[in-house]
N, C-alpha and C positions, 0 to 999 in steps of 0.2 A: 365769105372768107372769115368775117368776124365771128360767125356762129361756129365755124370749125375751130377757132382759137378757144372759144368758151367751152365747147363740149367736144374736145378732140377725141376722147375715148369712145363716146357714143356714136359720133358720125363715122369714125373709122370702122366700127363694127357694122353699121348699116352699109357702108360702101363695100366692105368685104362680102357681105351677104349677097348684094346685087351682082358683084363680079362673079361669085360662085354660081348664082342662078343662070347668068348669061352663058357661062362656060359650059355648064351641064346641058343647057338647051341646045347649044351649038353641037355638042358631041352626040346628041341624040340622032342627028341626021347622018352621022358618019359611022357610028358603031351600033351594034345590035343592043337590045335591052340588057343582056347580061353584062356586056362590056361597060355599059353606062353605069350599071349598079356598082361594078367593081371600081371604076374610075371615081364615082361619087364617094365611095367609102374612103379611098385614098385621099381625095381632096378634103374630105371632112376631117380626117386625122390631121392633115396639114393645117387646116383652118383652126382647130382647137389648140394646136401647138403654138400658132401665131398669137392667139389670144392669151395663152398662158405666159408667153414671153413678154407680152405687153404689160400684163399685171405684175410680173416679177421685177420689172425694171422701171420703177416709178421715178419721176424727176423730183428735184428738191426746190422749194421756194427759197428766196434769199434769207439768210439767217438773221436773227435779231441779236445784235452785238452791242450791248451797252458799254460805252466808254472805249470803243474801238472802231476800226475800219478794216475793210477787206478788199481784195482784188482777185478776180474781176468782179466788178459791181454790176449785177444784172438781176432781173426779176426772177428768172428760172434757170436751173442748172440740170443738165441731163445726168443720168445714172453714171457713176464712176468719175464725175468731174471733181477736180480738187480746187480749192481756193486757199490763198494765204491771207493771214490777218495779223495785225499789230494793235497795241493799246495806247491810249493817250497817257500823258504824264500822270504819275501817281498810281498807275495800274499796270498789270503785266498779264500775259496769257496764262491760262491754267495748264501750262506745259513748260518743259525746259526751254530756255532761250527767250529772247525779246520778241521774236515772231514765231508763229506756228502755222500749221496747215490742217485742213479738214477735208474729208472726201464725202461726196454724196453716195449713200448706200441705200438704194431702194426707197427714196423719199425721206431719209433721215441723215443728218450730218454726223460723221464719226471721225474723231471725237467731237463733241459739241463745242463750237467756238465760244469761249468765255474770257472775259477780262476780270481779274480779281485785284484786290488791293496789293500794293507792292510789299507791305509788311506781313503778308500771309506767307506761309511755307507750304510747298507742295509735299505730298506724301512721299517719303524716301523709299528707296529700294535697298534693303539690308539683307544680303544673302545669308541663308542658314539661320534665320532668326524669326521669332514670333513676336508681334507687337500689335497694339490696338490701332486699327485704321479709322478713317472717318467716312461718313456717308457721301460727302461732297468732294472728297479727294484732297483737301488742304486743311492746315492747322492754323489756329489763331495766334496772334502775337503773344509771346510768353508762355504758350502751351508746352507742356512737358509730357513725354511718353516713356515708358520703360520697356526694355527688350529682354526677352528670354531666348537663349540659344537652343537650337535643335540638339537632339541627342548626339553625342560624339563631338560637340563643339563647346567652346567656353568663351567667355567675354575677355577680350584683350584688355589688360590693365584693370580688370574688374569694373570697367565703366559701363553702366547699364542704362543710363538715361540720356535723352536728347532734348534740347530746348529750342523753340523757335524764337529767333532774335532778329528783328527787323528784316524779315523776309528770307533769312538763311538760317541753317541749323548751326548752333554754336559748336557742336561736335556730334558725330554719329557713332554709336557703339559698333564694334567690329566683333563678329563671331568667328574665331579662328579654330582650326582643328585642334582638339585635345591630343596632346602627345601620347596619352594613355588609351586613346580609342583605336579601333582596328578597322582596316578596310574590309572589302567584301570577303566572306569566308571562302576557303579554297574549294575548287571544283573537285568532286570525288567521282571517279568512274562508277557507273551502275548505282548511283545514289542521287537523291534530291533532297533539298531542305524543305521541311514541312512547317506549317503553322507560323510562317514568317514571310511577309511581303518583301520583295527585293529592295535593298537599299545599299548605297555605296559605303556608308560609314556606320560603325556601331560603337556605342559607348562602352567604357570599361565595365567588366563583369557581365556583359551581354552573353546570352546563351542562344545557340542555334542548334536545331536537332536535324540530323540526317536520317533518311530512311532508305534502306537498300531496296532495289527493285525486286520484283517477284523472282524467286529462284536464287537469290543472293543473301548472304548473311555476313556479319562482321566476324572478327577473329574469335570473339567469345560465343558465337552462335546466335547473337541477337540480330534483329532486323533494323534497330534504331540505335543511334549513339549521339550524344550531345558534345559540343565543344564550347569553350568559353574564351572570352576576350580578357587577357590578363596583361596589363601594362604594355599595351600596344601590339601584342602578338596573340594569335589564336593557339589554343592547345592543339595537340595532335589530332588530326581527323581520322575517320574510320577507313578501313579497307574492306570493300564489299567483294566477297568471293563467291563463285558459283558453288551452290550447295552440293551438287552431284558430280561435277567434272573434276579432273585432276590436271595439274600443270605438267610440264615436260618431265619425263621419267628421270630418275637420278642417274648421274654418271657413275659408272662402275669401273674401277681400275682394271686394266687388262681384259676388257670386254667391250663389245660393240653390239648395238641393237640391229637386228637383221629383219628383212622383209617389211620395213616400215619407213616411209618418208618422214622427214622431220616436221613436227608441228608443236605448237605451244600449248594446246588444250586438247584433252582427251575426254570423251564421253564416259559415263559410268559403265562399268563392266568391260572397258577396253583392255586388250591384252597386248603386251609387247614382249618380245623374246630376245634375250641376251645370248651372245655366243662368246665364250672365252677364247683368247688368242692361243695360238699353237703353243703347247707345252704347259698350259694352265687348264685346270678343271674346277668345277664347283665343289661345294662341301660333300656332295654325294658322289663325286667322281665323274659327273657328267660334264659335257662341254657346253650345254645350253640350259637355260632356265627361263621360264616366263613369270612375269608379274602382272597384277591386275589392278584396275582402278576401282576401289571400293569406298563408298561414302566420302569421296573427295580426297582420298589418299591412296598411294600405291602400296601394294603388299611388299613384304620384305624382298629386297633384291639379292642377287647372287654375290658371293665373294670368290673371285677367281684367284687361286693360288697355284704355284708350281706343283706339278703332280706329286713330287717326292715330299712336299711339305705337309700333306694331308695325313692325319692319323686318326683312326677310329677310337671312340671312347667305349666304355663298357655298355652304355645304353644304345650304341649304334650310331650316335651322332659324330660328326667330324669337326675338329677344332684346329685352328691354325694359330701361329704366333708364338711368342715366347712362353716358356713354362719353367717352373721351378719344382724340384723334387724334394719331398720331405717324407722319408720312409718310402712307403709304397704308394702315397698319394701324389697326384699331379695337379697343379693349379694352372688354369689357362686364363689368359688375358681376354676380357670380354670384347666383342667386336661391335662396331657401329652398325645400327640398323634403322629401320623406319620409325618415325616418332610415335606411331600408333601403338607400339609395344610398351612405351613408358607410361601410358595413361594420362592423368591430369597434368596440365601444363604448369610449370613453375610460375609462381606469382612474384613479380618484381615491383616493389612499392615505388610509386611515382614513375613507373614505366609501363610499357605495353608491347605486345607482339605486333610488329609492323609487316612481317612477311612470314608465310608458312609454306614450307617445302616438305616433301616426303621425308627428307633426311635431316632437317634442322628447323629450328625456330629462330627468327631474327628479332631482337629486342631493340627498343629505342626509348630514351628517357623523355619525360615531358619537358616543356619549356622551363628554363631556369634550373635544370638539373643536369648533371654530368654522368655519363656512363662509365662505370669502373668495372673492368673485367671484359670477357669476350662478348661480342654482340650476338654471336651465334651459339645456340645451345643444341647439343646433339643427344641422341638416345643410344644406349648400349644394350646389347643382347641380354644383359642381366636385369633389365627393367629399370635401370637408374639413368638419371640425366647427367650430362657433363656439367662442368662448372657454370653456375648461374651468376650473371652480372648483378651489380647493385647500382642504384641511382643516387649519387652524392649531391647534396645541396650546392648549387653553383650560382647563388645570388645573395644579395643583401637587401634588407628591407629598411626603408626610411619612413618613420611615422611622423609626418609633418605636424600632426596635431599636438605632439609632445615637444616640439621645438619652437620656442617663441620667436626665434629670428626668421623662421620660414613661413611663407604664405601657406595657410592650412588647406591641403587638398587630399588629406587622408594618407593611406599607406602607398608608397611608391617602391616598385621592385627595380633593382639595378643588377644586370647580369654580371657574372664574374668577369673581371678584366675590362669592364666598361666604365665610362664616366658619364654623368648626367648633371645638367645644370638645373638647380632648383631656385625659384624666385624667392627673394628675401622681402620681408616686410619693409616697406619704404620708410625712410627717416627724413625729417625736414631738412637736414643738412646735405642730403644727397642731391646732386644735380640730375643724375640719371638712375635708372633702375639697376639694382645690384642683384647678383645671384651667388649662390654657394655651389661649389662643384663637389658632387658625391662620387666617390671612387670605391669600387668593390674589388678587393684583392683576396683571393682564396677565402671568400666568405666573410671577410672583415671589412667593415664600412669605415671610411674616413670622410669628413666634411671639411671643406675649406672655409675660411671666413667669408663674409659677404663682400664681393668685389664687383667692379664695373666690367663691362665687356672688354674694354681695352686692357685692363689688368689680366683678365682671364686669357685673352688671345696672346698677350705678350708673356704669359706665364710668370707674372710678378705678383700673383695673388697669394 
């Protein structure tokens, strides 16, 4: 029995081999040779698995713990067994708290039980920060380290260092989210962000690039588009549209689409047929007209007018609407038609097309700009566009580098009608941190004096 304790692994292997041999020999008298071979193969696989399980779960010997004591106190511990330990006066565990635990993991204690001096400081955990670590996991008395925040975060109160003071940290830097950073970029259907690993927070001025999937392009015909993080908000993202298909056909007054169930998307070369209601006809005097999906846009649709309102022109075309006479000449009001008749799209500075339909373009201004005029631009039969909107500046800019009373963080954008608190440079006579309130009204910036949070909240600043 003493030999078994000294060489448990070797003797167990010999015992298993003997048992396997006896079992195979007994089976020989019951089963034929083929069955014995099969059974022997199965038992061999089982035997190897048992050996592998033995080697993977090694026991641990009692830990060496200088300046401390542990429970249970024994010579050997099986795999997955845990023990608790504490330290003598003047020392503490190399973990949080005055006692700690450790677990046997295949012959190794994890974490290793250790007692260190009470005046040493354990390595801190500072979220969203980068700082110098130590090889052993603790810092010496009086040791100082500096913190750098991750992108999108900034140091609270500009405190960047920590000092080990008698076993505790005098103060630990805090990395808080920068108010000018942005969250994850918006998800865009039929697009993916390229050349950028996923992250939840982006620093101001960050750029991410979208790429439309195969068969889709942006409004301008490109397959990629970038957006930027400006003062806490992303600029407008792309809209990836199918290169070949068309959206739903345009609605035509006094007409209905026949022989076609409703659907939102039509393949290239699709045809839909309109039928004018009773008493109305198309320009050619017919009651039906077809349009086709060509290169992502519908061909010109019909105009259904009352039969008596249609009058032919000298070149055989029919016009409807108001007219004025000047001598023998007649002027006709142009009719709205599909946008492919008008050619190049109007350019709106600080704005972009966010929706393209066969009969109109929809515009939207970038962040910090206000749309003035109609958001939809239509095309007329004379090849001219309807009124085009403009994007008016709707923000104010505060350059903190040029204002001595403010903490310098560069340029800050304030949306029209909004208020934003800006930190002031701290003065010795202040008990608390003060801020100045920036207000943007119709593009005009006003800054309050530096006030405390109580003054700001009670509107006595």
